[in-house]
MOPAC internal coordinates of N, CA, C and O (Angstrom, degrees):
PM7 1SCF
backbone

  N    0.0000 0     0.00 0     0.00 0    0    0    0
  C    1.4474 1     0.00 0     0.00 0    1    0    0
  C    1.5206 1   108.47 1     0.00 0    2    1    0
  O    1.2310 1   120.36 1   -44.05 1    3    2    1
  N    1.3150 1   116.91 1   135.95 1    3    2    1
  C    1.4656 1   120.63 1  -177.55 1    5    3    2
  C    1.5238 1   110.57 1   -91.54 1    6    5    3
  O    1.2310 1   121.47 1   -25.89 1    7    6    5
  N    1.3102 1   114.80 1   154.11 1    7    6    5
  C    1.4613 1   119.97 1   177.11 1    9    7    6
  C    1.5211 1   109.05 1   -85.29 1   10    9    7
  O    1.2310 1   120.75 1   -50.73 1   11   10    9
  N    1.2953 1   116.17 1   129.27 1   11   10    9
  C    1.4599 1   122.33 1   176.22 1   13   11   10
  C    1.5184 1   107.02 1  -115.95 1   14   13   11
  O    1.2310 1   120.78 1   -58.42 1   15   14   13
  N    1.3151 1   116.12 1   121.58 1   15   14   13
  C    1.4611 1   121.20 1   179.16 1   17   15   14
  C    1.5233 1   109.39 1  -118.15 1   18   17   15
  O    1.2310 1   121.45 1   -59.97 1   19   18   17
  N    1.2925 1   114.82 1   120.03 1   19   18   17
  C    1.4596 1   120.00 1   176.60 1   21   19   18
  C    1.5290 1   109.16 1   -81.02 1   22   21   19
  O    1.2310 1   119.57 1   -15.47 1   23   22   21
  N    1.3121 1   118.42 1   164.53 1   23   22   21
  C    1.4719 1   120.03 1  -179.92 1   25   23   22
  C    1.5280 1   110.88 1   -53.51 1   26   25   23
  O    1.2310 1   121.13 1   -44.99 1   27   26   25
  N    1.3007 1   115.45 1   135.01 1   27   26   25
  C    1.4595 1   124.85 1   178.91 1   29   27   26
  C    1.5283 1   113.74 1    63.48 1   30   29   27
  O    1.2310 1   120.37 1  -160.31 1   31   30   29
  N    1.3511 1   116.90 1    19.69 1   31   30   29
  C    1.4619 1   117.67 1  -177.29 1   33   31   30
  C    1.5179 1   113.90 1  -116.75 1   34   33   31
  O    1.2310 1   120.09 1   166.25 1   35   34   33
  N    1.3228 1   117.44 1   -13.75 1   35   34   33
  C    1.4536 1   117.81 1  -175.47 1   37   35   34
  C    1.5066 1   111.92 1  -132.73 1   38   37   35
  O    1.2310 1   121.37 1    -0.59 1   39   38   37
  N    1.3167 1   114.98 1   179.41 1   39   38   37
  C    1.4504 1   121.23 1  -179.70 1   41   39   38
  C    1.5232 1   110.10 1   -71.52 1   42   41   39
  O    1.2310 1   121.51 1   -41.30 1   43   42   41
  N    1.2886 1   114.71 1   138.70 1   43   42   41
  C    1.4541 1   120.75 1   176.58 1   45   43   42
  C    1.5201 1   106.61 1  -120.54 1   46   45   43
  O    1.2310 1   120.62 1   -59.02 1   47   46   45
  N    1.2842 1   116.41 1   120.98 1   47   46   45
  C    1.4568 1   120.80 1  -179.36 1   49   47   46
  C    1.5270 1   109.10 1  -101.31 1   50   49   47
  O    1.2310 1   121.27 1  -100.90 1   51   50   49
  N    1.3213 1   115.17 1    79.10 1   51   50   49
  C    1.4533 1   120.01 1  -179.93 1   53   51   50
  C    1.5184 1   108.29 1  -145.06 1   54   53   51
  O    1.2310 1   120.90 1   -52.83 1   55   54   53
  N    1.3139 1   115.88 1   127.17 1   55   54   53
  C    1.4608 1   119.91 1   176.06 1   57   55   54
  C    1.5262 1   107.56 1   -81.41 1   58   57   55
  O    1.2310 1   120.53 1   -49.75 1   59   58   57
  N    1.3205 1   116.60 1   130.25 1   59   58   57
  C    1.4608 1   120.14 1  -177.19 1   61   59   58
  C    1.5161 1   108.46 1  -139.20 1   62   61   59
  O    1.2310 1   120.88 1   -62.57 1   63   62   61
  N    1.2951 1   115.92 1   117.43 1   63   62   61
  C    1.4576 1   121.48 1   178.04 1   65   63   62
  C    1.5213 1   107.35 1  -102.66 1   66   65   63
  O    1.2310 1   120.53 1   -81.71 1   67   66   65
  N    1.3143 1   116.59 1    98.29 1   67   66   65
  C    1.4634 1   122.58 1  -173.59 1   69   67   66
  C    1.5252 1   112.53 1   -55.21 1   70   69   67
  O    1.2310 1   120.04 1   128.31 1   71   70   69
  N    1.3290 1   117.52 1   -51.69 1   71   70   69
  C    1.4607 1   120.06 1  -173.71 1   73   71   70
  C    1.5191 1   112.47 1   -65.19 1   74   73   71
  O    1.2310 1   120.06 1   138.90 1   75   74   73
  N    1.3170 1   117.50 1   -41.10 1   75   74   73
  C    1.4707 1   119.39 1   179.39 1   77   75   74
  C    1.5116 1   111.22 1   -63.30 1   78   77   75
  O    1.2310 1   120.36 1   133.46 1   79   78   77
  N    1.3213 1   116.92 1   -46.54 1   79   78   77
  C    1.4545 1   119.12 1  -178.78 1   81   79   78
  C    1.5274 1   111.26 1   -70.62 1   82   81   79
  O    1.2310 1   119.61 1   148.40 1   83   82   81
  N    1.3224 1   118.35 1   -31.60 1   83   82   81
  C    1.4590 1   121.25 1   177.89 1   85   83   82
  C    1.5227 1   110.62 1   -64.78 1   86   85   83
  O    1.2310 1   120.28 1   130.81 1   87   86   85
  N    1.3266 1   117.07 1   -49.19 1   87   86   85
  C    1.4657 1   119.41 1  -178.83 1   89   87   86
  C    1.5206 1   111.73 1   -69.41 1   90   89   87
  O    1.2310 1   119.95 1   147.43 1   91   90   89
  N    1.3250 1   117.70 1   -32.57 1   91   90   89
  C    1.4562 1   120.14 1   176.71 1   93   91   90
  C    1.5350 1   109.44 1   -65.22 1   94   93   91
  O    1.2310 1   119.77 1   142.25 1   95   94   93
  N    1.3156 1   118.05 1   -37.75 1   95   94   93
  C    1.4679 1   122.03 1  -179.69 1   97   95   94
  C    1.5182 1   111.95 1   -71.06 1   98   97   95
  O    1.2310 1   120.08 1   151.12 1   99   98   97
  N    1.3257 1   117.46 1   -28.88 1   99   98   97
  C    1.4608 1   119.55 1  -178.04 1  101   99   98
  C    1.5201 1   112.82 1   -99.03 1  102  101   99
  O    1.2310 1   119.97 1  -171.39 1  103  102  101
  N    1.3164 1   117.66 1     8.61 1  103  102  101
  C    1.4467 1   119.79 1   178.28 1  105  103  102
  C    1.5110 1   113.38 1    72.58 1  106  105  103
  O    1.2310 1   120.04 1  -147.73 1  107  106  105
  N    1.3118 1   117.53 1    32.27 1  107  106  105
  C    1.4664 1   123.64 1   179.10 1  109  107  106
  C    1.5194 1   112.63 1    63.21 1  110  109  107
  O    1.2310 1   120.18 1  -154.86 1  111  110  109
  N    1.3158 1   117.26 1    25.14 1  111  110  109
  C    1.4606 1   121.75 1   175.29 1  113  111  110
  C    1.5144 1   107.92 1  -114.80 1  114  113  111
  O    1.2310 1   121.13 1   -30.73 1  115  114  113
  N    1.3168 1   115.45 1   149.27 1  115  114  113
  C    1.4495 1   119.13 1   178.69 1  117  115  114
  C    1.5127 1   107.96 1  -139.40 1  118  117  115
  O    1.2310 1   120.32 1   -54.64 1  119  118  117
  N    1.3001 1   117.00 1   125.36 1  119  118  117
  C    1.4496 1   121.35 1   178.57 1  121  119  118
  C    1.5063 1   109.48 1   172.52 1  122  121  119
  O    1.2310 1   121.03 1    -8.11 1  123  122  121
  N    1.3254 1   115.63 1   171.89 1  123  122  121
  C    1.4578 1   119.10 1   179.29 1  125  123  122
  C    1.5192 1   111.18 1   -71.16 1  126  125  123
  O    1.2310 1   120.52 1   139.74 1  127  126  125
  N    1.3277 1   116.62 1   -40.26 1  127  126  125
  C    1.4618 1   120.77 1  -179.91 1  129  127  126
  C    1.5180 1   108.58 1  -133.64 1  130  129  127
  O    1.2310 1   120.31 1   -57.82 1  131  130  129
  N    1.3079 1   117.01 1   122.18 1  131  130  129
  C    1.4550 1   122.77 1   174.30 1  133  131  130
  C    1.5175 1   107.23 1  -124.58 1  134  133  131
  O    1.2310 1   120.27 1   -61.05 1  135  134  133
  N    1.3074 1   117.10 1   118.95 1  135  134  133
  C    1.4535 1   121.25 1  -178.28 1  137  135  134
  C    1.5174 1   110.45 1  -109.86 1  138  137  135
  O    1.2310 1   121.26 1   -42.15 1  139  138  137
  N    1.3070 1   115.19 1   137.85 1  139  138  137
  C    1.4537 1   120.72 1   171.40 1  141  139  138
  C    1.5189 1   106.00 1  -120.51 1  142  141  139
  O    1.2310 1   120.58 1   -60.41 1  143  142  141
  N    1.3212 1   116.49 1   119.59 1  143  142  141
  C    1.4635 1   120.02 1  -175.14 1  145  143  142
  C    1.5189 1   111.82 1  -103.83 1  146  145  143
  O    1.2310 1   120.20 1  -163.75 1  147  146  145
  N    1.2917 1   117.22 1    16.25 1  147  146  145
  C    1.4482 1   120.52 1   179.39 1  149  147  146
  C    1.5166 1   111.09 1   107.16 1  150  149  147
  O    1.2310 1   121.61 1    -0.33 1  151  150  149
  N    1.3089 1   114.52 1   179.67 1  151  150  149
  C    1.4582 1   118.47 1  -179.00 1  153  151  150
  C    1.5211 1   109.79 1   -86.85 1  154  153  151
  O    1.2310 1   121.14 1   -29.32 1  155  154  153
  N    1.2983 1   115.43 1   150.68 1  155  154  153
  C    1.4498 1   122.11 1  -179.81 1  157  155  154
  C    1.5179 1   108.19 1  -138.60 1  158  157  155
  O    1.2310 1   120.71 1   -31.79 1  159  158  157
  N    1.3320 1   116.25 1   148.21 1  159  158  157
  C    1.4613 1   119.69 1   177.24 1  161  159  158
  C    1.5209 1   110.67 1   -64.71 1  162  161  159
  O    1.2310 1   120.63 1   148.47 1  163  162  161
  N    1.3336 1   116.40 1   -31.53 1  163  162  161
  C    1.4682 1   120.52 1   179.69 1  165  163  162
  C    1.5219 1   108.79 1  -142.64 1  166  165  163
  O    1.2310 1   120.16 1   -91.76 1  167  166  165
  N    1.3373 1   117.30 1    88.24 1  167  166  165
  C    1.4664 1   121.26 1  -176.16 1  169  167  166
  C    1.5261 1   114.15 1   -57.96 1  170  169  167
  O    1.2310 1   119.71 1   147.53 1  171  170  169
  N    1.3214 1   118.15 1   -32.47 1  171  170  169
  C    1.4645 1   120.28 1   179.76 1  173  171  170
  C    1.5212 1   110.96 1   -66.34 1  174  173  171
  O    1.2310 1   120.41 1   138.46 1  175  174  173
  N    1.3341 1   116.82 1   -41.54 1  175  174  173
  C    1.4722 1   120.53 1   177.00 1  177  175  174
  C    1.5208 1   109.44 1   -63.67 1  178  177  175
  O    1.2310 1   120.42 1   135.92 1  179  178  177
  N    1.3253 1   116.79 1   -44.08 1  179  178  177
  C    1.4675 1   121.96 1   178.84 1  181  179  178
  C    1.5271 1   110.67 1   -57.77 1  182  181  179
  O    1.2310 1   120.54 1   134.34 1  183  182  181
  N    1.3314 1   116.58 1   -45.66 1  183  182  181
  C    1.4599 1   121.86 1   179.72 1  185  183  182
  C    1.5269 1   110.94 1   -62.25 1  186  185  183
  O    1.2310 1   120.31 1   135.28 1  187  186  185
  N    1.3361 1   117.02 1   -44.72 1  187  186  185
  C    1.4651 1   120.48 1   179.55 1  189  187  186
  C    1.5300 1   111.56 1   -63.32 1  190  189  187
  O    1.2310 1   120.24 1   139.94 1  191  190  189
  N    1.3342 1   117.15 1   -40.06 1  191  190  189
  C    1.4634 1   120.43 1   178.66 1  193  191  190
  C    1.5206 1   110.22 1   -63.47 1  194  193  191
  O    1.2310 1   120.37 1   134.48 1  195  194  193
  N    1.3282 1   116.90 1   -45.52 1  195  194  193
  C    1.4640 1   120.28 1  -179.73 1  197  195  194
  C    1.5230 1   111.35 1   -62.88 1  198  197  195
  O    1.2310 1   120.05 1   143.03 1  199  198  197
  N    1.3327 1   117.52 1   -36.97 1  199  198  197
  C    1.4581 1   120.63 1  -179.02 1  201  199  198
  C    1.5273 1   112.33 1   -78.15 1  202  201  199
  O    1.2310 1   119.91 1   139.96 1  203  202  201
  N    1.3386 1   117.77 1   -40.04 1  203  202  201
  C    1.4637 1   121.29 1  -171.77 1  205  203  202
  C    1.5259 1   114.51 1   -96.10 1  206  205  203
  O    1.2310 1   119.85 1   150.19 1  207  206  205
  N    1.3294 1   117.89 1   -29.81 1  207  206  205
  C    1.4700 1   121.19 1  -175.71 1  209  207  206
  C    1.5218 1   110.86 1  -100.24 1  210  209  207
  O    1.2310 1   120.66 1   123.91 1  211  210  209
  N    1.3121 1   116.34 1   -56.09 1  211  210  209
  C    1.4552 1   119.70 1   179.42 1  213  211  210
  C    1.5138 1   111.12 1   160.44 1  214  213  211
  O    1.2310 1   121.26 1   -15.27 1  215  214  213
  N    1.3126 1   115.20 1   164.73 1  215  214  213
  C    1.4571 1   121.63 1   178.73 1  217  215  214
  C    1.5209 1   109.52 1   -67.63 1  218  217  215
  O    1.2310 1   121.17 1   -10.17 1  219  218  217
  N    1.3337 1   115.36 1   169.83 1  219  218  217
  C    1.4589 1   119.59 1   178.30 1  221  219  218
  C    1.5265 1   110.61 1   -60.36 1  222  221  219
  O    1.2310 1   120.60 1   139.62 1  223  222  221
  N    1.3155 1   116.47 1   -40.38 1  223  222  221
  C    1.4617 1   120.19 1   179.21 1  225  223  222
  C    1.5191 1   111.99 1   -62.49 1  226  225  223
  O    1.2310 1   120.57 1   137.32 1  227  226  225
  N    1.3144 1   116.51 1   -42.68 1  227  226  225
  C    1.4680 1   120.09 1   179.27 1  229  227  226
  C    1.5233 1   110.65 1   -65.94 1  230  229  227
  O    1.2310 1   120.62 1   137.64 1  231  230  229
  N    1.3332 1   116.42 1   -42.36 1  231  230  229
  C    1.4623 1   119.34 1   178.70 1  233  231  230
  C    1.5214 1   111.13 1   -62.75 1  234  233  231
  O    1.2310 1   120.39 1   134.86 1  235  234  233
  N    1.3422 1   116.87 1   -45.14 1  235  234  233
  C    1.4716 1   119.86 1   178.63 1  237  235  234
  C    1.5189 1   111.28 1   -65.09 1  238  237  235
  O    1.2310 1   120.23 1   143.76 1  239  238  237
  N    1.3238 1   117.17 1   -36.24 1  239  238  237
  C    1.4614 1   120.29 1   178.01 1  241  239  238
  C    1.5198 1   111.95 1   -62.40 1  242  241  239
  O    1.2310 1   120.64 1   137.62 1  243  242  241
  N    1.3103 1   116.38 1   -42.38 1  243  242  241
  C    1.4681 1   119.82 1   178.81 1  245  243  242
  C    1.5225 1   111.39 1   -67.43 1  246  245  243
  O    1.2310 1   120.54 1   140.92 1  247  246  245
  N    1.3299 1   116.57 1   -39.08 1  247  246  245
  C    1.4681 1   119.80 1   176.60 1  249  247  246
  C    1.5288 1   109.73 1   -63.01 1  250  249  247
  O    1.2310 1   120.46 1   137.10 1  251  250  249
  N    1.3369 1   116.72 1   -42.90 1  251  250  249
  C    1.4662 1   120.65 1   178.10 1  253  251  250
  C    1.5124 1   111.86 1   -61.51 1  254  253  251
  O    1.2310 1   120.13 1   136.68 1  255  254  253
  N    1.3342 1   117.36 1   -43.32 1  255  254  253
  C    1.4665 1   120.81 1   178.42 1  257  255  254
  C    1.5235 1   110.91 1   -61.97 1  258  257  255
  O    1.2310 1   120.20 1   136.98 1  259  258  257
  N    1.3321 1   117.22 1   -43.02 1  259  258  257
  C    1.4622 1   120.79 1  -179.45 1  261  259  258
  C    1.5285 1   111.06 1   -66.74 1  262  261  259
  O    1.2310 1   120.24 1   137.94 1  263  262  261
  N    1.3233 1   117.14 1   -42.06 1  263  262  261
  C    1.4650 1   119.56 1   179.01 1  265  263  262
  C    1.5194 1   111.99 1   -65.14 1  266  265  263
  O    1.2310 1   120.44 1   144.80 1  267  266  265
  N    1.3180 1   116.77 1   -35.20 1  267  266  265
  C    1.4554 1   119.54 1   177.72 1  269  267  266
  C    1.5341 1   110.26 1   -61.63 1  270  269  267
  O    1.2310 1   120.35 1   138.62 1  271  270  269
  N    1.3364 1   116.93 1   -41.38 1  271  270  269
  C    1.4699 1   121.02 1   177.85 1  273  271  270
  C    1.5228 1   110.49 1   -61.96 1  274  273  271
  O    1.2310 1   120.36 1   134.41 1  275  274  273
  N    1.3290 1   116.92 1   -45.59 1  275  274  273
  C    1.4662 1   120.85 1  -179.14 1  277  275  274
  C    1.5257 1   110.45 1   -63.47 1  278  277  275
  O    1.2310 1   120.03 1   135.30 1  279  278  277
  N    1.3194 1   117.55 1   -44.70 1  279  278  277
  C    1.4633 1   121.58 1  -179.69 1  281  279  278
  C    1.5292 1   110.50 1   -61.67 1  282  281  279
  O    1.2310 1   120.45 1   133.10 1  283  282  281
  N    1.3327 1   116.75 1   -46.90 1  283  282  281
  C    1.4653 1   119.91 1  -179.67 1  285  283  282
  C    1.5212 1   111.21 1   -62.23 1  286  285  283
  O    1.2310 1   119.60 1   140.75 1  287  286  285
  N    1.3093 1   118.37 1   -39.25 1  287  286  285
  C    1.4631 1   121.24 1   179.86 1  289  287  286
  C    1.5289 1   110.92 1   -66.15 1  290  289  287
  O    1.2310 1   120.34 1   136.20 1  291  290  289
  N    1.3231 1   116.95 1   -43.80 1  291  290  289
  C    1.4693 1   120.14 1   178.83 1  293  291  290
  C    1.5193 1   110.02 1   -64.13 1  294  293  291
  O    1.2310 1   119.71 1   137.05 1  295  294  293
  N    1.3341 1   118.15 1   -42.95 1  295  294  293
  C    1.4654 1   120.85 1  -179.77 1  297  295  294
  C    1.5223 1   111.76 1   -64.34 1  298  297  295
  O    1.2310 1   119.88 1   146.01 1  299  298  297
  N    1.3528 1   117.83 1   -33.99 1  299  298  297
  C    1.4665 1   120.85 1   178.49 1  301  299  298
  C    1.5179 1   111.87 1   -72.36 1  302  301  299
  O    1.2310 1   120.38 1   138.84 1  303  302  301
  N    1.3323 1   116.89 1   -41.16 1  303  302  301
  C    1.4631 1   119.74 1  -175.40 1  305  303  302
  C    1.5177 1   112.56 1   -81.48 1  306  305  303
  O    1.2310 1   119.66 1   148.72 1  307  306  305
  N    1.3387 1   118.26 1   -31.28 1  307  306  305
  C    1.4667 1   121.49 1  -178.18 1  309  307  306
  C    1.5237 1   108.77 1  -147.16 1  310  309  307
  O    1.2310 1   120.14 1   -97.98 1  311  310  309
  N    1.3480 1   117.33 1    82.02 1  311  310  309
  C    1.4676 1   121.33 1  -172.62 1  313  311  310
  C    1.5267 1   114.40 1   -59.19 1  314  313  311
  O    1.2310 1   118.72 1   149.92 1  315  314  313
  N    1.3112 1   120.04 1   -30.08 1  315  314  313
  C    1.4695 1   121.34 1  -177.73 1  317  315  314
  C    1.5175 1   113.13 1   -94.14 1  318  317  315
  O    1.2310 1   120.06 1  -161.60 1  319  318  317
  N    1.3035 1   117.49 1    18.40 1  319  318  317
  C    1.4678 1   122.45 1  -173.47 1  321  319  318
  C    1.5299 1   113.02 1   -67.87 1  322  321  319
  O    1.2310 1   119.62 1   147.33 1  323  322  321
  N    1.3321 1   118.32 1   -32.67 1  323  322  321
  C    1.4554 1   121.38 1  -172.63 1  325  323  322
  C    1.5215 1   111.82 1   -95.43 1  326  325  323
  O    1.2310 1   121.02 1   -37.53 1  327  326  325
  N    1.3325 1   115.66 1   142.47 1  327  326  325
  C    1.4659 1   121.04 1   173.71 1  329  327  326
  C    1.5301 1   108.25 1   -73.40 1  330  329  327
  O    1.2310 1   119.45 1   -14.12 1  331  330  329
  N    1.3248 1   118.65 1   165.88 1  331  330  329
  C    1.4669 1   120.16 1   178.06 1  333  331  330
  C    1.5370 1   113.00 1   -57.47 1  334  333  331
  O    1.2310 1   119.90 1   141.73 1  335  334  333
  N    1.3298 1   117.79 1   -38.27 1  335  334  333
  C    1.4669 1   120.45 1   179.06 1  337  335  334
  C    1.5291 1   110.67 1   -67.17 1  338  337  335
  O    1.2310 1   120.94 1   139.23 1  339  338  337
  N    1.3359 1   115.81 1   -40.77 1  339  338  337
  C    1.4628 1   119.27 1   178.36 1  341  339  338
  C    1.5191 1   110.82 1   -66.07 1  342  341  339
  O    1.2310 1   121.00 1   139.67 1  343  342  341
  N    1.3313 1   115.70 1   -40.33 1  343  342  341
  C    1.4668 1   120.24 1   178.99 1  345  343  342
  C    1.5271 1   110.14 1   -62.57 1  346  345  343
  O    1.2310 1   120.32 1   140.10 1  347  346  345
  N    1.3363 1   116.99 1   -39.90 1  347  346  345
  C    1.4665 1   121.23 1   178.30 1  349  347  346
  C    1.5308 1   110.60 1   -61.54 1  350  349  347
  O    1.2310 1   120.36 1   137.07 1  351  350  349
  N    1.3341 1   116.92 1   -42.93 1  351  350  349
  C    1.4688 1   121.01 1   178.44 1  353  351  350
  C    1.5264 1   110.35 1   -64.77 1  354  353  351
  O    1.2310 1   119.96 1   140.70 1  355  354  353
  N    1.3256 1   117.69 1   -39.30 1  355  354  353
  C    1.4647 1   120.99 1   179.82 1  357  355  354
  C    1.5212 1   111.62 1   -68.62 1  358  357  355
  O    1.2310 1   120.51 1   142.77 1  359  358  357
  N    1.3143 1   116.64 1   -37.23 1  359  358  357
  C    1.4699 1   120.15 1   177.10 1  361  359  358
  C    1.5293 1   109.68 1   -64.09 1  362  361  359
  O    1.2310 1   120.19 1   136.46 1  363  362  361
  N    1.3285 1   117.24 1   -43.54 1  363  362  361
  C    1.4672 1   121.02 1   178.99 1  365  363  362
  C    1.5286 1   110.36 1   -63.13 1  366  365  363
  O    1.2310 1   120.41 1   136.82 1  367  366  365
  N    1.3320 1   116.81 1   -43.18 1  367  366  365
  C    1.4517 1   121.20 1   178.66 1  369  367  366
  C    1.5283 1   110.89 1   -62.64 1  370  369  367
  O    1.2310 1   120.67 1   132.72 1  371  370  369
  N    1.3227 1   116.32 1   -47.28 1  371  370  369
  C    1.4618 1   120.91 1  -179.33 1  373  371  370
  C    1.5275 1   110.73 1   -62.22 1  374  373  371
  O    1.2310 1   120.31 1   141.40 1  375  374  373
  N    1.3285 1   117.02 1   -38.60 1  375  374  373
  C    1.4652 1   121.07 1   177.57 1  377  375  374
  C    1.5300 1   110.08 1   -59.63 1  378  377  375
  O    1.2310 1   120.54 1   133.43 1  379  378  377
  N    1.3395 1   116.57 1   -46.57 1  379  378  377
  C    1.4632 1   119.48 1  -179.35 1  381  379  378
  C    1.5266 1   111.39 1   -63.01 1  382  381  379
  O    1.2310 1   120.25 1   135.29 1  383  382  381
  N    1.3228 1   117.13 1   -44.71 1  383  382  381
  C    1.4615 1   120.64 1  -179.01 1  385  383  382
  C    1.5287 1   109.94 1   -64.21 1  386  385  383
  O    1.2310 1   120.12 1   140.09 1  387  386  385
  N    1.3293 1   117.37 1   -39.91 1  387  386  385
  C    1.4623 1   120.52 1   177.61 1  389  387  386
  C    1.5312 1   111.64 1   -63.89 1  390  389  387
  O    1.2310 1   120.31 1   138.80 1  391  390  389
  N    1.3311 1   117.01 1   -41.20 1  391  390  389
  C    1.4715 1   120.74 1   178.39 1  393  391  390
  C    1.5309 1   110.77 1   -64.25 1  394  393  391
  O    1.2310 1   120.44 1   140.04 1  395  394  393
  N    1.3172 1   116.76 1   -39.96 1  395  394  393
  C    1.4655 1   120.62 1   177.20 1  397  395  394
  C    1.5241 1   109.60 1   -61.36 1  398  397  395
  O    1.2310 1   120.42 1   136.50 1  399  398  397
  N    1.3428 1   116.81 1   -43.50 1  399  398  397
  C    1.4677 1   120.49 1   178.39 1  401  399  398
  C    1.5234 1   111.46 1   -61.59 1  402  401  399
  O    1.2310 1   120.09 1   140.39 1  403  402  401
  N    1.3408 1   117.43 1   -39.61 1  403  402  401
  C    1.4652 1   121.31 1   177.83 1  405  403  402
  C    1.5298 1   110.95 1   -62.25 1  406  405  403
  O    1.2310 1   120.64 1   134.67 1  407  406  405
  N    1.3115 1   116.38 1   -45.33 1  407  406  405
  C    1.4699 1   120.58 1  -178.77 1  409  407  406
  C    1.5251 1   110.16 1   -65.11 1  410  409  407
  O    1.2310 1   120.61 1   137.18 1  411  410  409
  N    1.3263 1   116.45 1   -42.82 1  411  410  409
  C    1.4658 1   119.54 1   178.88 1  413  411  410
  C    1.5297 1   110.90 1   -62.54 1  414  413  411
  O    1.2310 1   120.12 1   138.96 1  415  414  413
  N    1.3278 1   117.38 1   -41.04 1  415  414  413
  C    1.4617 1   121.36 1   178.93 1  417  415  414
  C    1.5277 1   111.29 1   -64.62 1  418  417  415
  O    1.2310 1   120.78 1   143.15 1  419  418  417
  N    1.3213 1   116.11 1   -36.85 1  419  418  417
  C    1.4675 1   120.89 1   179.56 1  421  419  418
  C    1.5260 1   111.36 1   -65.94 1  422  421  419
  O    1.2310 1   119.93 1   148.98 1  423  422  421
  N    1.3258 1   117.74 1   -31.02 1  423  422  421
  C    1.4653 1   122.01 1  -177.11 1  425  423  422
  C    1.5255 1   113.55 1   -92.38 1  426  425  423
  O    1.2310 1   119.78 1  -179.22 1  427  426  425
  N    1.3151 1   118.02 1     0.78 1  427  426  425
  C    1.4711 1   119.73 1  -179.53 1  429  427  426
  C    1.5013 1   110.95 1   -93.29 1  430  429  427
  O    1.2310 1   120.10 1   180.00 1  431  430  429

């Protein structure tokens, strides 16, 4: 007759070191939130920028706001300045920035 062991009912012959396997699974980091944002040529500079200047979203938002000003000024001073392909890219960009503004307004 063979031994049948249901989960949590029989002997388990397995060595298991919880802490070693836990830290190996988390990359030797321990905390509630550990973020990896990719590789950087200088992670310390990246960390300082994120802490002192702003998150990636904030930086992109400011770039988007500045580009919108530049685009509007060029369109006012020289409306025919852009080729159809350039105009298409600007429309797509403006659409994205407008959608971001809508989402931000919805969450305020």
